[in-house]
N, C-alpha and C positions, 0 to 999 in steps of 0.2 A: 078063937085062937087066931093069932095073926101071923101069917107067913112072912119070913124075912126075904123079901124079893129085892134083888139089886136093881137099882134103876138102870134102864137101858140107855147106853150112850147114844148121843145123837150123831148124825153123819158129820156134823161140823167138828165135834170133839174128836172123832176118829181121824179126820184129816189133819187136825192140829197135832195129834200124837204122832202121826206118820212123818209130818214135817219136822218135828222135834227130833225124832229118831234119826232122820236123814242128816240133820245138821250135826248130831252127835257123832255119826259115823264119819262125816267129812272132817270134823275137828280131830277125831281120833286118827284118821288116815293121814291128815296133814301133820299131826304131831309125829307119827311114825316116820313119815317122809323126811321131816325136819331132823329126826334123829339119825336117819340113814345118810343124809347129805354130808355131814362132817366125816363120817367113816369113808364115804366114797372119795371125798376130797383128799383125805389123808392117804388113801391107797394110790390115787392118781399122783400125788406129790412124791410118794415113795417110788413109784414106777419112773417118774421123770428124773428123780435123783439117781436111780440105778442106771437109767439110760445115759445120763450125763457122765456118770462114773465110767461106763463102758467106752463112751466116746473119748473120754479123757485118757483111758488106758490105751486105746487104739492110737491116739495122737502121740502119746508118750512112747509107745512101742515103735511107731513109724519114725519118730525123732531119733530114738536110740539106733535103729537100723541105719538111718541116713548118716548119723555121726560115725558109726562103725565103718560104713562103706567109705566115707571120706578119709578116715584114718588108714584104711587098707590101701586106698588109692595113693595117698601121700607116701606111705611106706614103699609101695611098688615103684613110684616115681623116683624115690630116693635110691633104691637099689639098682634101678635101671640106669640112672645117671652115674652111679658108682661103677657099674659094669662098663658103660661106654667110656668112662675115663680110663679104666684099666686096659680096655682094648686099645685105646689110642696110645697109652703109655707103652704097651707091648709092641705096637706097630713102630713107634718111634725108636724103641730099643732095638728092634730087628734091623731097621734102616741104619741106625748108628753103628751097630756091631758089624753089619755087612759092609758099610763104608770103611770102618776101621780095618776089617779083614782085607779088603781090596787094597787099601793103602799099604798095609804091611806086606802083602804079596808083591805089590809094585816096588816097594823099597828093596825087598830082597832080590827081585829081578834086576833092578838097576845096579845094586851092589855087585851081583854076580857078573853081569855083562861088563861093568866097568873094570872088573879084575881080568876079564878075558881080552879086552881090547888091546892091551899091550902085547899079548901073545899074537894077536892078529897083525899088529904093527911089525913084529919080528918076521912073520911070514912074508909080508909085503917087501920088507927090506931084503930078505933072502932071495926073493924072486927077481928083484932089481939087480942084484949083484951076481946072480948065477951066470956062468960062462956058457958058451955054446959048444964046448967040446963034448965028445961022446960020453965019457964017464959021468959028466955033470948033467947030461940030459935026463938020465934016469932019476937022479937026485931032484932035478927041477920038476919033473913030472910028479914025483911023490909029494913034493911041497905044494904044488898046484892042487893036487887032489885033496890034501888035508885042508888047504886054505879054502877051497870051494865048499867043502862039507861044512866047515866052520861058519862061513858066511851064510850058507843055506839055513843052518840052525838059528843064527841070529835073525835072519829075515823072517823066519816063521814066528819068532818072538816079537816081531814088530820093529826090529832094528833096521834102519836104512841109512846109507851114507849121505852126507850133505854134498850136494853138487856145487862145484865152484867154477866150472869152466864158463868164462864170459860173464861172471857175476861181479857185481860191485860189492865192495867191502860192507858188511853189515855186522856191527858189534854184537848183535843178538845171537849170531851164529858163527862168527869168525873171530879169531884171535890174531891180531897183527904182530908178527915177529919183527918185521923190517919194512921200511918204506923206501922205495927205490925209484929214481928217475927213469922214465921209459919214453921212447919215442913212438912205440907201437901200442901202448896202452893209454887209455884215458885216465884222468886223475881219479884215484879211488878204486880202480879196477884191480882185481886179484891177478897177480902175475903167476904165482906158483903156490902149490900146496906142500907144506912140510910134514904135516900130520893130518890124516883124514879125520873129519868130524862125523858124528853119528847122531841120529834122532831116534827116540823111542816113541813111536806113534807121533803125536804132535808136540812132544816135550823134547827139549834139548838134552841129549845124553852127554855129549862132549863136543866142544867147539873145535872148528878146524883151525889149525895153525897155518898161517899164510903170509906171503910177501905181497905188499900192496904198492901199486904204482902211484907216483906223485908227479904233478906237473913241474 
């Protein structure tokens, strides 16, 4: 009877088998790694794309905010300019109305004083013609008091008489009624005043009516 005995492998055969198994594992591992590389690459690409999208969204959001701020600043400047214009217009309006008010007040004052001056002339004539007897003294005193009060009121309003004593005729302030030859006055000198003239501040209210000497 013959026993089936498997032949014993030699050491060289075992080494060859181990080397073959190792190569097989390397090939298998390499194939698995090759299969994993495309997946890893795809994942990395997706992550990069997502990162680019986020950066793009941030850039777009920053651009929108910058544009919105620019519009707000432009609108602010627009309304600020409009406000400044309105303030300037209102200031001009106040100055214009104040000037008009002052002019109206001055015209009214001039008109009133001009109407009073003839009354003042009458008082002056009355004082010149008053006699020195006793009954007329009381009358004269009364006229002088009224005349003095009236001139005080006018002076407070800025009305002053035009001085003519020793003055040379000036058509800006004097109205020549007559020209007379005189040996005691130089040519153009005022001889006498027929009606007193008045100034209202620096403005001529009424010219003096005078007689003027001629050579």
